[in-house]
C-alpha positions in Angstrom: 66.1 127.5 104.5 65.3 125.0 101.7 66.5 120.8 101.9 70.3 120.8 100.7 70.2 118.4 98.4 68.0 117.9 94.7 70.1 114.7 93.4 66.8 114.9 90.6 66.5 111.2 90.6 62.9 111.3 88.8 64.6 113.3 85.8 67.6 110.2 85.0 67.1 108.6 81.5 67.6 105.3 82.9 68.1 103.3 79.8 70.3 106.5 78.2 72.8 106.0 81.7 72.6 102.2 81.5 74.0 101.9 77.7 76.9 104.3 78.9 77.7 102.2 81.8 77.5 98.8 79.4 79.6 100.7 76.6 82.6 101.1 79.4 82.0 97.5 80.9 82.7 96.8 76.9 85.8 98.5 76.7 87.7 97.2 80.1 86.2 93.8 79.3 89.0 92.3 77.1 91.7 93.6 79.8 93.7 91.1 82.1 93.1 92.3 85.4 94.5 91.3 88.6 95.0 92.2 92.3 98.0 94.0 90.9 99.9 94.8 87.5 99.7 96.8 84.2 95.9 95.3 83.6 95.1 97.5 86.9 96.7 100.7 85.8 95.2 100.7 82.2 91.6 100.1 83.4 92.0 103.2 86.2 93.5 105.1 82.9 90.2 104.3 81.4 88.1 105.7 84.1 90.3 108.6 84.4 88.4 109.5 80.6 84.9 109.8 83.1 86.2 111.2 86.2 89.3 112.2 87.9 90.5 109.8 89.8 94.3 109.6 91.5 96.2 106.4 91.4 97.9 105.5 94.4 100.9 103.1 94.1 101.6 100.8 97.3 105.3 99.7 97.1 105.5 95.6 97.6 106.6 94.5 100.9 104.6 97.2 102.7 102.8 96.2 105.7 99.0 96.0 105.9 98.1 94.8 109.4 98.8 91.7 109.0 98.6 90.8 106.0 101.9 92.6 103.5 101.8 94.2 99.4 102.6 91.2 97.6 104.4 91.3 94.4 103.3 92.6 91.3 102.1 90.3 88.9 102.1 90.5 85.0 101.2 88.4 82.0 101.8 89.0 78.6 101.1 86.1 76.8 100.5 82.2 77.3 99.2 79.0 75.5 99.0 75.0 75.3 100.1 73.3 72.4 100.0 69.6 71.5 102.2 67.5 69.6 101.1 69.1 66.1 102.0 72.4 67.5 98.2 73.2 67.8 97.3 75.7 70.0 94.2 74.2 72.3 94.3 77.1 75.4 95.2 80.4 73.9 95.8 83.3 76.6 95.1 85.6 73.6 91.4 84.3 73.2 90.5 84.6 77.2 92.2 85.9 79.6 90.4 83.8 81.8 92.4 80.7 80.5 95.0 81.3 82.8 95.2 80.3 86.5 95.3 84.5 87.8 99.3 85.2 89.4 100.7 82.0 87.8 104.6 81.9 87.4 106.1 81.4 84.8 106.7 78.2 83.0 108.2 77.2 79.4 108.8 73.3 79.0 107.3 70.0 77.1 105.3 67.4 79.5 103.2 64.8 79.0 99.1 64.9 79.8 99.4 63.1 83.3 101.3 65.7 84.5 99.7 68.5 82.7 96.2 67.9 84.0 97.9 68.4 87.8 97.6 72.3 86.6 94.6 72.2 85.0 91.0 73.5 85.9 87.6 73.0 84.6 83.8 72.6 85.6 82.6 69.4 84.6 78.9 70.5 85.5 79.0 73.0 82.7 81.6 71.4 80.1 81.5 74.8 77.6 82.7 77.4 80.5 86.4 78.8 81.3 86.6 78.5 85.3 88.0 81.7 86.8 90.7 80.4 89.5 93.1 82.2 91.1 96.6 81.7 93.1 97.4 85.2 94.9 99.6 83.6 97.9 101.0 80.4 96.7 103.8 80.4 93.9 102.5 78.2 90.9 101.0 77.8 88.0 98.1 76.5 85.9 95.2 76.7 83.8 91.7 77.2 82.6 89.6 75.5 80.0 86.4 74.4 78.9 85.4 70.5 80.7 84.7 69.4 76.9 88.0 70.2 75.6 89.5 68.4 78.7 88.3 65.5 78.4 89.1 65.8 74.5 92.7 66.1 75.2 94.6 62.6 73.8 97.6 61.1 75.2 101.2 62.8 74.6 103.2 65.7 75.1 102.0 69.1 75.1 104.2 72.4 75.0 103.4 75.0 78.2 103.9 78.4 78.0 103.4 81.3 80.3 105.1 84.3 79.9 104.1 86.1 83.4 106.5 88.2 85.7 106.1 88.1 89.6 108.8 91.0 90.8 108.7 93.8 93.3 106.6 96.3 91.9 103.2 98.0 93.7 99.5 97.6 94.5 97.7 100.2 92.9 94.5 101.3 93.5 91.9 104.5 92.6 90.5 107.7 94.7 88.3 110.0 94.2 87.3 112.7 96.8 84.3 114.9 97.0 83.8 117.7 99.4 80.7 118.4 100.4 79.4 120.9 103.2 80.7 118.7 106.1 83.4 116.5 106.5 81.5 113.2 107.1 81.4 111.1 104.3 79.7 108.4 102.2 82.0 105.3 101.0 81.7 104.2 97.8 83.6 101.3 97.3 84.0 98.2 94.1 86.9 95.9 93.6 88.9 96.4 90.8 90.7 92.8 90.4 89.0 90.7 88.4 89.7 89.7 84.9 86.9 89.6 81.7 84.6 88.8 84.1 81.6 91.5 83.6 78.8 91.4 86.6 81.6 90.2 89.1 82.5 93.4 88.9 82.8 95.6 85.9 79.2 96.3 86.8 80.2 97.8 90.4 83.2 99.8 88.4 81.2 100.9 85.6 78.4 102.0 88.6 80.8 104.1 90.6 82.2 105.6 88.1 78.8 107.4 86.5 77.5 107.5 90.3 80.9 109.5 90.7 80.5 111.3 88.0 77.2 112.3 88.8 77.8 113.8 92.1 80.5 115.7 91.1 77.8 118.0 89.3 75.8 118.2 92.3 76.1 120.8 95.9 76.0 117.9 98.4 76.0 117.7 102.2 78.4 115.0 102.8 81.7 114.7 101.2 82.0 111.0 99.2 84.9 108.9 98.7 85.1 106.3 96.0 88.0 103.6 96.0 88.3 101.2 93.1 90.4 98.8 94.9 91.6 94.7 94.4 89.5 93.0 96.9 90.6 92.0 100.0 94.3 93.1 100.0 92.6 96.3 98.8 90.4 97.5 101.2 93.2 96.1 103.6 95.7 98.3 102.1 93.3 101.8 102.4 92.3 100.9 105.9 96.0 100.5 107.0 97.4 104.0 105.0 93.9 105.8 106.2 93.6 104.5 109.8 92.9 108.1 111.6 90.3 109.2 109.2 88.0 106.4 109.1 85.9 108.1 111.7 84.6 110.1 109.2 82.7 107.5 107.4 79.2 107.7 108.3 77.4 105.3 105.7 79.1 103.4 102.9 78.3 100.6 100.6 80.3 98.0 98.2 79.4 97.8 95.0 79.4 94.2 93.2 77.1 92.3 90.9 74.5 95.1 89.5 74.5 94.1 86.1 72.7 90.9 86.1 68.5 90.5 85.8 67.8 89.1 89.3 66.4 90.9 92.1 68.3 93.5 94.6 69.8 92.5 97.5 71.5 93.9 100.1 73.3 92.7 103.0 73.5 94.6 106.2 76.7 96.1 107.9 77.6 94.5 110.8 75.9 96.9 113.1 72.7 95.5 111.9 70.7 98.7 112.5 73.3 101.5 111.0 71.0 104.2 109.2 72.4 102.7 105.9 70.6 99.3 106.7 67.9 101.4 107.4 68.0 103.6 104.2 68.1 100.5 102.0 65.9 99.1 103.3 62.9 101.6 103.0 64.1 102.5 99.1 64.2 98.9 98.7 60.5 98.6 100.3 59.3 101.7 98.4 60.8 100.6 95.0 57.7 97.6 94.1 60.2 95.3 93.1 61.5 92.2 94.8 64.1 92.8 97.1 65.9 90.4 99.8 67.9 91.8 102.7 70.2 89.5 104.8 71.9 89.8 107.6 75.8 90.3 107.8 78.2 87.7 107.6 82.3 87.8 107.7 82.4 86.4 103.9 81.9 88.1 101.2 83.6 91.2 99.4 85.4 94.4 101.4 82.4 95.5 103.5 83.8 92.5 105.5 87.0 94.6 105.8 85.4 97.5 106.5 83.0 96.2 109.7 85.9 94.0 111.2 85.6 94.6 114.7 88.3 96.8 114.9 86.7 99.4 112.5 82.9 98.4 112.9 82.3 100.8 109.9 78.5 101.6 108.8 78.9 99.5 105.2 77.0 97.4 103.8 76.7 95.6 100.7 73.9 96.4 97.8 73.9 94.2 94.9 71.7 92.0 92.6 72.3 88.6 92.2 74.7 88.1 95.6 77.7 86.4 94.9 78.1 82.6 94.2 74.5 82.6 93.9 74.2 82.3 90.1 75.8 79.8 88.1 77.5 82.2 85.9 79.6 83.6 88.9 83.5 83.1 88.2 83.0 81.7 84.8 83.4 82.9 81.2 79.3 83.4 80.8 79.7 86.2 83.2 80.5 88.0 79.8 79.2 90.8 77.9 75.7 89.2 77.0 75.1 88.0 80.9 75.0 91.6 82.0 71.7 93.9 81.1 71.4 97.7 80.3 68.4 97.6 81.7 69.8 96.2 85.5 72.6 98.2 85.0 70.3 101.9 85.0 67.9 100.4 87.1 70.8 99.8 89.8 72.2 103.2 89.2 68.5 105.0 90.1 68.4 103.1 93.5 71.5 104.0 94.4 71.1 107.5 93.7 67.7 107.4 95.3 69.5 105.8 98.4 72.3 108.9 98.4 69.1 110.7 98.1 67.6 110.0 101.5 70.9 110.0 103.2 71.7 113.6 101.5 67.6 115.0 102.8 67.5 112.7 105.9 67.1 115.6 108.9 65.7 116.9 111.4 62.6 119.6 111.7 60.5 121.8 113.7 57.1 122.7 113.1 56.4 126.1 113.1 52.8 126.6 114.8 52.9 123.1 117.1 50.0 124.4 118.9 47.1 122.5 117.3 47.1 122.0 113.4 47.6 124.7 111.3 45.2 125.8 109.1 46.0 124.0 105.8 43.4 125.3 103.4 44.0 128.9 103.2 47.6 128.5 102.0 46.9 126.3 99.3 47.9 123.1 100.7 44.8 121.3 101.4 41.4 120.9 99.9 38.8 122.9 101.0 36.2 120.2 100.6 36.1 117.8 103.7 34.3 114.6 104.9 36.7 112.6 102.0 37.3 108.6 102.9 40.4 109.1 101.6 43.0 111.2 102.0 46.0 111.4 98.8 49.7 110.6 100.2 50.8 114.2 99.9 48.1 115.4 102.4 48.9 112.6 104.8 52.5 113.1 104.1 52.1 116.9 105.5 50.3 116.1 108.4 52.9 113.6 109.5 55.6 116.1 108.7 53.7 118.4 111.0 53.1 116.2 113.9 56.9 114.5 113.9 58.2 117.5 113.4 59.7 118.2 117.0 63.1 118.4 116.5 63.3 114.2 117.8 62.3 112.6 114.2 64.7 112.3 111.2 63.0 112.9 107.8 63.4 108.5 107.4 61.6 108.3 110.8 58.6 110.1 109.6 58.6 107.9 106.4 58.7 104.6 108.4 56.3 105.7 110.7 53.9 107.1 108.0 54.5 104.1 105.7 55.1 106.6 102.7 57.8 107.2 100.4 60.9 109.4 101.5 60.2 111.3 98.1 56.7 112.4 99.1 58.0 113.4 102.8 60.5 115.2 101.4 58.2 116.9 99.0 55.7 117.8 102.0 58.5 119.3 103.7 59.4 121.5 100.8 56.1 123.3 100.8 55.6 123.1 104.3 59.1 125.5 104.3 57.9 127.7 101.5 54.4 128.0 103.4 56.5 128.8 106.8 54.8 125.9 109.0 58.7 124.7 108.9 62.0 125.1 109.6 65.0 123.0 110.0 66.3 121.9 113.3 69.5 123.6 114.1 71.2 121.0 116.0 70.3 118.2 113.7 72.3 120.7 110.5 76.0 119.4 109.8 77.9 123.0 110.4 80.1 123.4 107.0 83.5 123.3 108.1 86.4 122.9 105.8 87.0 119.3 104.4 90.1 118.2 103.3 91.3 117.8 100.0 92.5 114.8 99.4 
């Protein structure tokens, strides 16, 4: 019996894939998204050109635990004009110019009154900040501090053509059935407007990961969610509470396109398999990385890891939220995300999935003393060498610990070898009849849900 899944992680053209991911980011970049509205729908429809995403609509006022699905927000235009009729702030030039979820307004007012509704960044005078007011009805504009400081006294025309009314919350979902109903969850937030790293990079990575995995034979089932931050995951959990026990591993995906090093935030459990697997992949990568403990602040992992669910969901990013100056500003643009970083992030995620797919227990079929590997062509016939290559040591470790009690990840950690090296040793030993899958570690194929 062979290992269940071979994702062929070594043959991925990360440069080509990074470019494809970047092109999707560029296509989505101009769209004004929010936690609801047509911008989200348009974005998900573009993603449907790559994967068969199912789009769900949850009506306004639907109760979801302690929250309620909010009114739907849409915007068509917005500007501020000075007394000469010149637009000094124009939504058509950057959708970050409007406080996200602003209510409609059209009136003239003096600068002193207008300033109460203006947001800028004095420490970054040429950047536009990203600000929101989802759950308090108000209006506002975001602009560079340089523009703000240059405004003369006088009257200004303020115009926001938006609507806030009954509608729905929109999210996208793709379910890929595997050999078992046990699931791996991959979730990204789809609500941010023209911000490339946070989180068009996450949307793009999840899209192309789903596209790649849809062509594979998989042990686990995979669920991909494209949802607005916070309220989206709360809504999904509320509507799908009866099936969340199927989620055995999960990651929230964001900030995966910048040039910073990889970073992982553990699940609330702290020692879940996903925590161990990501740590192993990062440690084996020969790249700089950081690992932090769980905190109830961040992205949607905090909803999946809330005490009522406590799911094994971590967060794998590059630069973590709020740790880089460009975060939630107009500087998080197409120049900020890097094609090599996108490709590297994809490769890292695929390596994590490769471990999840192949992390099983095996039995040594010749457990009494070491089998003679040389006569099977698995070992050099010349003895006495001072060093032993990793592939030979991997075979010895696999044979020694394949007692049905240790998984391949256990062996890789114990031997301090890459999982891929251990996996290759397993293939060789199976082909030589020295190893077999431990039956109690194999998930028996059962009918899967089609949703």
